[in-house]
N, C-alpha and C positions, 0 to 999 in steps of 0.2 A: 471180547476185546477185539477191536478193529485197529487199523493203523492210526485212525484219528480220534478214537474214543476208547476210554477204559471206564467201565461201569462196574461198581461193586455194590451189592445189596446186602445190607446188614439187617436181618429180620428178627433181632432179639425182642423187639416190641411185641411181636405176635406171641412168643412164648410167655412173656410177662403178663400179657392180657389173659392167657389161659389160667395162669395162677390167680389172677384177679377174680375171674369167674368162680374158681374153686373157693377162694376166700369168702366171696359174697355168699356162695352156697353154704359154706360152713357156718356163716352167721346164723342160719336158721336153727342150727343145733343149740346155740346159746339162747335164742329167743324161745324155743320150745322148752328149754330147761329153766325158763323164767329168770334168766340172767341177762337183762337187756344191755348192760354196759359193755361186756365183751362182745355181744352180738353187734352192737352199733360200731364198735372199733373194727371188727372183721368186715362188716358191710362197707364202711368208709374206705378201709384199706383196699378191699377187693374192687370196689367201683373205681377208685383212683388208679389202680393198676390197669384195670380193663379199659378205661377211657383215655388215660394219658400216657401209656407206654408207647413210645414212638419207634418207628423203623427209619433207618437212615439209608439213603441212596447217594452214593458218591459217584460223581461223573467228572472225569477229567477229559476235556475236549481240546485237542491240539489245534483244531481249525479256529476256535474262538480264543484259545489260550486262557481258558477259565476252568478253575476247579469249583464245582458246585456241590454243596452239601444240602440235601433235601430231607427234612424231617417231617414225617406224617404219622398222625395218630387218628383215632376215631373222630376227633373234634377239630383239630387244628393242622395247619400246614405252615412250615416256615422254611426259609432257604438262606444260605450264606453263599456268597460268591467271592472267590479269591483269584486274582490275576496270577498266572504263572510267573510273571516278571517280579511279583512281590514275594515269591516263595524262595527262601534260602535253603530249606531242608524239609523233608517229611520224615518223621521218626516216631518211635514209640516212647512215650513217657512212662516211667516206672515209678510206682508209689510203694512205700513200705506198707505191707499188708497189716490190717488190723486183726483183731481177734486173737485166739489162742496160738495158732500156728504161725502167725506173722508172715504168711505167704505174700510175696509181692503181687501187685495187680498192675494192669497196663491200660493205656489208651493211646490212640493215634493222634498226633498233633502235627500241624504245619507250623514251622518256624519261619517267620517273615524276616525280610531284610533288616527291619528296624529292631529285631530281637523279640518282638511280641510272639507269644505262643497262642495258636488257635486250636483248641481241642476239638476233636470231631464229636466226642461225647463228653458230657459233664461228669459222668461216673467212670470209674476204673473197672476193668473186668479181668478175669483170669483167662489163660490160654495162650496159644501161639498164633491165633488168627490175626491179632493185631500186628505182629511182626511180618506176617505174609502180606497184609494189606499195605503196610508202610513200605516194604521192599518193592512191591509192584508199582505203587504210586510214585515213589522216589525215582525209580528207573524210567517210568513213563513221562513224568513231568520234567525231571532234571536231566534225563538222558544218561544217567550213570547209576551205578549201584554202590552201596557201601556195605562193609562186612557186617557190622552190628548196629542196626538203626535204633538202639535203645539209649534214651536219655536217662541216666541214673540219678539225675538231680532231683531235688524236691519238686513236687508239683507246684506250678505257678500258672496263673491264668493270664 
């Protein structure tokens, strides 16, 4: 972090790609066992994870007053740019968790002046990293901190 730029790299896509390679490799077990349907399912899931899991680089630049979200995977690149002046808040959106234990999951969002929420990831994840990212970005972009940057409302796009 410099005085003019804050860069946060989210490399979860690399970890998912590793799982994808493992799934694709596990498909061989099913093919060898002469059970092609599970093998095809594992192969497709593995290749999907390996090829389409993306990493996110968040760049907040005070000189241009732009928040840039760059998504990269093995095949594609996309970016979103949001002007600082359009951002009312940076916070963590909380979702009720699914599954047996119903643990909550989180994702970082930008709340725009018009009330629209721009999620940084389409999926929710567990952990405190999202709170740390939101706190850093909120302070850097809006020049102030808030105690608990968690939006406990239902997820809305």
